[in-house]
N, C-alpha and C positions, 0 to 999 in steps of 0.2 A: 394512821398515815405515817407518823414519825417512825414507828417500828418498821414499816414496810421500806422506807427510804434507808433505814440503817441496816437492813438485811442485805444479803448478797444475792437476792432473787433477781430474775430477769425483769420482773414487774417494775422494779424501781427505775430501771432505765427507761421504760415506757412512760412512767410518770414524769421523769426528769425531762425527757424530750418533749412530751406534750406541754409541760409547764413552760419550757423555754420557748416553744412555738407560740403559745398563747401570749406570752410577754412580748415577743418580737412582733407578732401580728397586731397587738394593741398599739405598739409604737408605729407600725407601718400604716395602720388606719388613720392614726392621728396625723401622719405626714401625707395622707392621701395616696399611699402606695398600695392600691387595692389589688394589684396583681400578685402581691405577696400571699394572699389568701389561697391561691390555687396551687402553690408550691407543693403541698402534701399530695395533691392529685398527681402531679408530674413525678414526684418521688415514688409514689406507689406504682405508677406506670413503668418507671425506670427499673424498679425492683422486679416487676412482673416480666419485663423484657429480658432481664438477666437470668431469671429463674424459670419462667414459664412462658416462653415465646409463643407457644401454640395457643395458650389462653389469651394472650394479648391480641393475636390475630382474630380470634373469635370475638373479642371485645370490640375491635375495630369494625368488624362486619356488623355487629349490633348497633354501632353508632352511626353507620352510613345512612340508613333511612331517616334518622333524626337530625342529621347534619344540615346546616343552613348555608347556602351559597351567598358569599359577599362578592359582588361583581368587581368592585374597584377598591383596593386597599392602598392605592398609590402606584405610580410608575406603570399604570395600565395593567396591573396584575390583579387577579381575583383569587379567592380562596374559599374553600368549604370548611366550615368549623363545626365540631372539633375534629373531624376525621382526618383532614388532609395533613395537618402538622404531624399527627401520629403516623400516618402512612409514610411520610418522608423520613421521620426519625427511625421507624422500624426498618425501612428500606436500607438506610445507612448501616444499621446494626446487622442486618442479614448479610449485606455485602462483606462486612468485616468478619462475621462469624463463620459463614459458609464458604466464602471464596478465599479470603486471606488466610483464615485458620484451617481451611481444607476439611471442614466437618460435613460437607454435603455428600449425599449419595449420588455420585457422578454417573451412575448408570441411567439416571433420569435424562442426562444430556444425550444419551444414545437413542432415546425413544424417537420414532419418526415424528410424532406430534411436536416434540421439543425442537427437533432439527428444523421443521417447517417454520416454527415460531421464530427461531434464531435467524433463519434465512430472510424472513419477512422484515425482522427488526434491522438486520444488516442493510437491506435495501432501503429502508426508511432513513437510516443514517447516511447512506450514499446520496439520497435525494435531498437531504438537508444541505449538503455541500453545494448543490446546484440550484437551490431554492430561490424563488423571487423574494421571499421573506425569511431570511436566514435566521434571525432571532426567534421569530414565531415558530419556525420549523424545529429548532433545537429545543424550545420549550415543549413542543408537542412530543418530541422524541423522549425527553426526560420524563414527562408524565407517563408515556407508554411504558418506559422501562421500569418505573417503580411499581406500576400496576402488575406488570409481568413478574417481576422479582417477588413481590409479596404474595399475590393471589394465585400465581401459577407455580413458581419454583418453591416458595415456602409452602404453598398449598399442597403440592404433591407430597412433601414430607409430612405435613399435618395429616393427610388422608391415608398415610401408611397404617394408621389406626382407623379401621373402617367406621367405627362409631362417630368419628370426627366429621364424616360427611353429613350425617343428619344434624349434628350440632351446628355446623356451619350454616346449613339451610334454615334451621329453626332460628338461629341467631339473627338472620335477616327478617324472617317472617314475623316474629313476635313484635318488634317495633313497627314493622310495616303495617301490621294489623291495627296498632294504635293510631297510626297516621290515617288509615282508611276510616276508622271509627270517627276520628276527629273531623275528617273531611266530609263524611256523610252527615254528621250533625250540623256542620256549617252549611252544607248544601241544602239540607232540609229547610233551613230558614228562608231559602229562596224557592221553595217548592221544587227542588231539583231542576232548576232552570238550566237549559243547555248553554245559554249565554254565559252564565257564571261558572260553568263546569271547566272552562279552559284554564283557569288559574286559581281555583278555589283551594287547591291542595298546597299552595304556597304558604309558608316559606320552605317547607320540607322538600317539595318537588316543584321545579320552576314552571312546569306546564303539564297539561293533562296527558300528553303523549308519552313522556318518560315515566310518569306515574302509572299509567295503564300498562306499559310494557313490563314494568317491574312486577306488577300484580299478576299479569297473565303468565309470566314465567313460572309461577308457583302453582297455578291451578292444576296442571297435569300431575304434579307431585302429590297434591292433596287428594286428587281423585284416586291415585294409586294407594294412598294410605286407606282410603275408604273401602276400596275393592279388595285389597290384598294385605291390609294391615296386620291381620292375625297370622297370615301365612309367612310374612316376613318377621314375625315375632315382635312387632311393635307393641309397646306398652298400651293397655286399654285407654289410659289417659291421653296418649298421643292421638289415638284414633278418634276419640271424642273431640279433642282440640282441632284435629284436621277437619272434622265435619263442620264445626263452627266456622273455621277459617274458609272452608270451601264456599259456604253460603255468603260469608262476609266479602271475600274477594270477588265472587261472582257479581255481587251488588256493586262493589267498587269499580269493576271494569264496565259494567252496564251503565252506571251513572257518570262515568268519565266521558261518555260520548266520544270515544276514540274509535273511529271506524277501523283503523289498521289493527287495533288490538282485537276487535271482534272477529275480523277476518283471520287473524293469526290463530285464534283458538279453534276456528273451523278447520284451518289447515293442520293444526296439531291433531285434531280428531281424525282427519283423513290419514295422517302419517301413522297414527296408532293402529288403524285398520291394516295398513301395509305391514306393520310389524307383527300383528297377530297372524297374518298369512305368511310371515317370514320371507317377505320380498327382499331380494338382495339389493345392495346399494347400486351396483352397475345397472340393474334392471330399472330402478327408480330414475337414474340419470339418463338412461336410454329414452324412457318415456318423456322426461323433461326436455331432452334434446329434440325429439320429434315434435313435441308441443311448441317449442320455441321456433323451429323451422316452419311449422304450420302458421304461426302468428306472423312471422316475417313475410311469408309468401302471400298471406291474405290480409296484410296490414291495412290496406285501403278500405276493404269491405268491413273489417272489424272496427276501424276508426269511425267509419260512417255510421255503423250501428250504435256505437257509443255516443256519437254526436247527437243522436236523436233523443238522448236522455236529457231532459231539462230540469230534473229534480235537484234543487239546491239543498244544501245543508239546512235542516229544519227541525223544529221541536218534534219529538216523537221518534221512537227507535226505528220504525219501519221506513219512514221518509229519509231519516238521516243515513241509514244503511243504503237505501236506494241511490243516494247521491254519490256513492263511492265511484261509480263509473261515469259520472257527468263530466265530460271534458268540453262542454259547450259554454256554460255560464257559471259553474261553481268556481269561485275565485281561488279558493284554497287548492283545489285540484289543478287548476290552470297554472297557478304560481309554482306548484310542485313540478309540473311539466317544464316550465320555464327554467327551473334550476337544473333539471336533468339535461335539457338541451344545452345549457351553458357548460355543464361538465363535459358533455360529449364534444362540444366545440373546442374546449380547452384541451381535451385529450387528442383531438385531431392535430392541434398545433404542436403539442409536446407529448408525443405518444410513449416515449421511453421513460423520461424522468419526471414528467409532470411539472407542476408549478411549485411544488414543495409541500411537505407535510404541514397541515394546518393552515395552508395559505389560500384555500378556496374562497373564503369569505372576503379576503382582501383583494382578490384578483378576478373574480368572475364577472364583474359589471360589464366590461366591453364585449363579453362573449355571449351576452343575452341576445337571443334572436328576436327581432322586432315582432315577428309573427306570433310569438308566444308570450309577449309581455302582457301584464294584467294591471288593473287599477292599483294593486299594492306593490308592483315592481318599482324598485328605486334605481335611478341612474347611477347612484354611488355604490350599489351592490353591498349594502351594509346590513343585510338581513339574514346572515348566517350561512349554513352549510348547504350541501347539494340534496339533502333529504333522501339519501340512499347510502346504505352501508357498502355498496359496491361501486357506484359512480363517484362517490367522494374520493376514495383512494385512487380511482382511475384518473381523475383530474389532478390529484395532488402528487401521486407517485408513479403515474404511468401504468401501462399494461403489466409490467413485472410486479408492481405493488399490489394491484388488484388480484392478479393471478396467484400470488403467493399467499394472500390472506384466504382466497378461495381454497387453496391447497390445504391450509390449516383446517378449515371447516370440513373438507372431504375426509381428511385423516381422522378427525375427531368422530365423524359419523361412521367411518369404516371400522374403527376399533370399538366404538360404542355399540354398533349393531352386532359385531362379533360377540361382545359380552352378553347382549340381550339374547342372541340365538344359541350360544354355545356354552356359556358358563353353567356349571352344575350347581352353583350357589344361587338360590332364589333371590336373596337380598341383593346380590350383584346384578342380576337380571332386572329386577324391578327398579333399583335406583338408576341403573344405566338408562332404562327406558324413560324414567321421569326426567332425567337430565337432558336427554336428546329431545324429548317433547318440549321441555322448557326452552331449549335452544331454537327449536323450530318456531315457537311462538315469537321469539325475538327476531329471528332472521327473516321471517315473513313480514313482520313489522318493519324490519330493516330495508325491505324493498322500497318503503315509502318514507322512512326517517332514518337518521343515524344518531345514536346516543352512546355508542360504545366507549367514547373517550371521556364520558362523565362518570364520576365515582359511583353514582347510584346503579349504573348498569355494568361498569367495568368489573366491580366486585363479583357480579353474577357470571359474566361471560368467562373471565379468566379463571375464576373458581370452578366453573363447570368443566372447562378444558382440563384443569388439574385433576378433577375427580375422575374423569375418563382415563387419563394417563395413569393415575394411581391405582385404579381398579384393574387396569390391564397389567400393570407391573407387579402388584402385590396381592390382589384378591380374587382373580378370576377363577382360581381353583380351590382357594381356602381363605377364610376371613382371618385377618389379623386385628383382633379387637384391643389388645393391650400392648 
């Protein structure tokens, strides 16, 4: 050891630094400064941020499924640990490195998907100024911006190397698999009871809906690995891992007892059939428009038929699924309708600017229609959001806010389907299909819930948008692997 320290080798500096830290940490523990012990982790992350920002982003994605939400850390603020401080820190670094230093590939800014995202973000900023809850709205805007900057703008740069797309997806799936195994083991202690399924995945996921939405997002990707793994030149080990995860995630969704997730997978299967027959987006939208007009024209008859369903949420898959259309006495369904009607009533009063981003849960109480109130309705309106990825922005940011986020989705699917149908590169076609199907599972789920502002889902949604943009910009005719 003495000879090593006397030499001019790099190793001596490692021993000196380690020895100094051990000494200082011993003193810190004696003084009960326990936070000092985590400084090496932050130092390593800072070094990684300076030298390998792409790897740090992958590391953050890996931590998201394992992060724990703390609702109140003081001043009415919550935080998700350990991912959220890292997201904020890397956000500031990215702003400095790519915007101030001008290192970013600015052709990304000219892509239609990017333009639509920026327009939507600009409108959110404008509605913050007119908000009923200004502080809440600007907190919402700040959170949205750091998700966009990290997982979309930095993501597009990361995905310029095609292999990073699968690395990003697996970085989320691997820890999610651990959470699913842990949840199923806990759940088995209660014989997979439906009653305990709602929160048994805590503390990693706060409720069964967001947990099931995250799992369902990956099932189409895993199915593509199983069906086309060797055609896309996936490593045999990945195909075997995909087979295991497909079974595990299917069990996870099934025993989450999340009806919206079950329906979303059925919807994704239907969308996959449309892609196989190369149905164009405008044709899909035309059918959707005619179906919507039919529902509106025959709403009374359809509602009467739904009203005949008396099946409440119950133990057992068949009865639980049958309860999806019960708008007569299923309290969960009725309360969801109550929130939707409140959002529609709010939009009728403020159709242009809405009540402000993030303000729904603070302002919806007086807009609840007495006809739709349920035993779990509260007069204070303190039970969360509008349970819809589309009605929530309608109430909060008006028609322009809802239409601009729909425009983002339509552009993502327009460019994604072009990649699926026209790219000569099979890897691009298959990954584009998997990403679109994953988004379909989420946005069908999003008709009944909204989780996109939470880290567990934001990482997937903005990352998926970035993957489609990157493949359209860099990979549709040739893969850039290095």
